[in-house]
N, C-alpha and C positions, 0 to 999 in steps of 0.2 A: 840255489846256490850255483855260481857259474861252473860249467864243466860236469854238472850232476847229470846222472843217467836219466832220462825221461821213462818211467815205466810204460810198456806196451799196452795198448788196449787188449782186453780178452778177445781172442778170436770168437766170432759169433756172427751169425747172420743178422741182418737189421730187422728190428721189430716190424711186423706188418703194419701196414699204414704210413710208414715214414719212407722218406727217399734214403736210398743207401748209396755208398760210394766205395770205391777202392782207392788206396793210397799207395803209391809207388815211393818209396824212400831211396833215391840214388845213392845217398851216402852209405846206405847198408849194402847195396847191391854188390855182388862179386862177379857178375856176369857168367854165371855157371849155366844159364839156359834151361834150367829145370823147368821153369814156367814155360817157355817156348814148347818143350816136349810133352808136358802135362796137358796143354791146349790141344796139341794134335791127338794125343791119345783119347782124352774125354770126347772130343768132337768128332772122333773118327775121320780125321783129315788125311789124306794120302801124302807120303812123303813126295819131295820134289827132286829130280835129277837136276844137280848143279856142277859147277867147276870152280876150281880154285881161282880166285881172282886176287890172292895176296891179302885177304883179310880173315879175321876171325868170324865175320857175320856170315851166317849160311842159313837161308838163302839171303840174297842182298836186299829183296824187296817183299813187300806184303802181297799176296795174290788171293785168289777165291779159295785156295787151298792152304794157305798160311795166314791166319788171322791175328798172330802176335808173333813178333821176332825181336830180339834185342839189338840195339843199336850201339856200336862200339865206335867211340870218337877219340883219337889218340891226340894227346898234347905235351907239350914241354914247358918246364918252368925251370930256368937256368939249364943245369945240365941234367936233371930229371926228366924223366918221361912218365906220364900218367895217362890213365883211362878213364872217360867219362862213359859211364854205362847209362842207357835208358832204354825204355820199351816203347816200342811202335805198335799202336793199336788203336780201335775206335775209343774216342773219348767220351762217347755217350753225353753229348752237349744238351743243355737245357734248351737253347735255341739252335738246333741243330741245323747246320747249312744243308745237309742231305735232306732233312724233312722239309725244309723249305722249297727245295728244286724238286721235288717228286711230284709229277702230274697227276699221279693216281691215288696217292695216300698210302703206297704200299710201306714206305718208311714212317714209322710213327713212335711216339714215346709211350711206354707202358707203365703202370703203377710201379713207383720205386725209382723212376728215372731212367731206366735203360731203353736204349732206343732200338728197335727190332724191324726187321724186314718181313713182310709177309709175300712169301713166294707166289701165293695166287694171284696177288694184284701186281706183281712186278711186270713190266712189259718189256724190260732189257733196253731202255732209252739211253741209259748210262749219265742221265744229269746228275744223279748222286755222286757219281764217280768223279765228275769233274768239280763238283761243289765241295767236297770233303778237303779242309786245309791239310788234314795229316796223312792224305793218301790211304785212308783205311777201308775203303769199299772198292770191290773189284768185280769184275763180270766173270762169272763161271760159264765157260763157252760150252761145257757139256750139257747145262740145263737151261741156259739162255737168261739166267736171273742174277742178281748181284748177291754178294756174300760179305760177311764181316763179322767181327766179335759179337757175341750176344751177352757178354758179361756172365755166361753161363747160368741163363735166366732159369733153367730147368732146375739146376742144383740150388739156386738161391730160393726158388718158389717151395723148395722142400726142406728148406733150413740148414742148407750147407753153403759153405765157401764156393767161391769160383775155384776150378781146378788149378789154375796158376798160383793162386794165394795159398791153398794147402800145400803145394809143392815146395814153396820158398824155404830153404834152409836158415836164411839169416833174418827173418821177417822184414825183409825189404818190402814186402807186399802185405798189406792189412785189408781187411774189409769189415764193414759195419754201417751204422748210421750215417747219413751225410754230415750232421752236426757233430758226431764224435769224431769222424775222420778229419774234418776241417780243423777242429779244436787241436787234435794230437799233431797236425801238420804245421800248424801255427807255432806250437810249442817247440817242435823239431827245429824249425827255422831258427827260432831265439837260441836254442841250445848250440846249434852250428855256428851262429854269430860269435856266441861268447868262447867257442873253442878256436876261433882265428878263421872263419870264412865269412868275411863281412858282405860277401855278395849273395848269400844265401836267400832263398826265395821260395815262396809256395807258387806253383804252376798249376792254374786251375780256374782261372776268371774269364777265359776267352769263350767266346760263343754263349754269352748268357750265364756261364759257369759250367763247369764239367764234372760228371761223376766219377771220373777218373782223375785224381789230383797228384801231382808230383812235388817231392821235396828236393829241391835242387841246390848244390853248393854254389853253382856258377849261375850267371845269366843264361836263361833258356837258349840262345843262340849258340852258346858253347856246346850244347847237346844235339844241335840241328833242329831245334823245335820252333814252329812259327810263333809270332807274338801278335801280329796285326791281323785278327781274326774278326774283331768286332764289326759288325755291319755286313758280314758276308752273306747273311740269310738273305737280307733284303735285294742284293746286289744279285744273288743267284737267281731269286724269283724274277727280278727284272729281266735278266738274261734270257731265262727261259721262256718268258711271255712274249719278249722280242723275237725270239727264235720260232715260236709257235705262230705269232702273226705273220713273220716273214713267210713260212712254209705254207701258210694258208693263202697268203697273197700269190705265191707262186703257182700254188694249184689252180685258183681262179683265173689267173693269166693263161694257163696251159689249156683250161677248158675252154676260155674265150676264143684262143687261138683255133684250136679243133672246130669250134663251132663255125668260125668265120671261113675256115677253109673247106669244111663240108658245103657250106652255101656257095661259096666260089665255084665249087667243082660242078656242084648241081646247076648252077646259072650257065656255065660252060656247056654242059650236056645238053640243056634246053636251047641254047643259041645254034649248036651244031645240028639239032633236030630241025 
């Protein structure tokens, strides 16, 4: 029935052996930032000193110490002012650009679909930082390795929801099996369209499909979200390969110049003798 309330899935971790997913419903979000605080608390991430720049966002950008932040977009419709709330964090892509860019395999998908970083393999080259379309990966200057959201993999492996999901007071965040979250998101989109939001859509098909999905009332661009992400992985790998080859070529030229220089100096000495 049009306008009928769709029941929420039961909050539970995804069954073992299945891909899991998080669903963010922007139509339910009130911008309270409880999720942002919970992320800091659970992951023991330090606070950051910021300044007031005339926005409710704080901090303004993701960093190695801030893995999740709420993004506020202000808009107008006639004389009315409204807000679009969305979350900025790692999307845990199926064909993750960061995975494709990493030369050491430090970033890799794990069972369930989460993309994690192995600190022991990270060399701090920042290729993944440049590759991420969502600006979700950042260098930790204290440790020399990159950091990002882990989707609370430690909690999920112990049958718990991610900390941000557990903290949400309006059920704007849900967690479960990928299939369940996808089906619920599609139903929510149809419900929103029936309620007068013709541009309602499911955001989550980028980069081979993401394990963090959004239900949006408007086009993704209204929330500041990228849409042209397909093919990014291949381009990133190509870019990294070209850069590596260029660096190797420059190194060889440098060695050749030094060798020739030594030979010339030796020849001069012999002639002087």
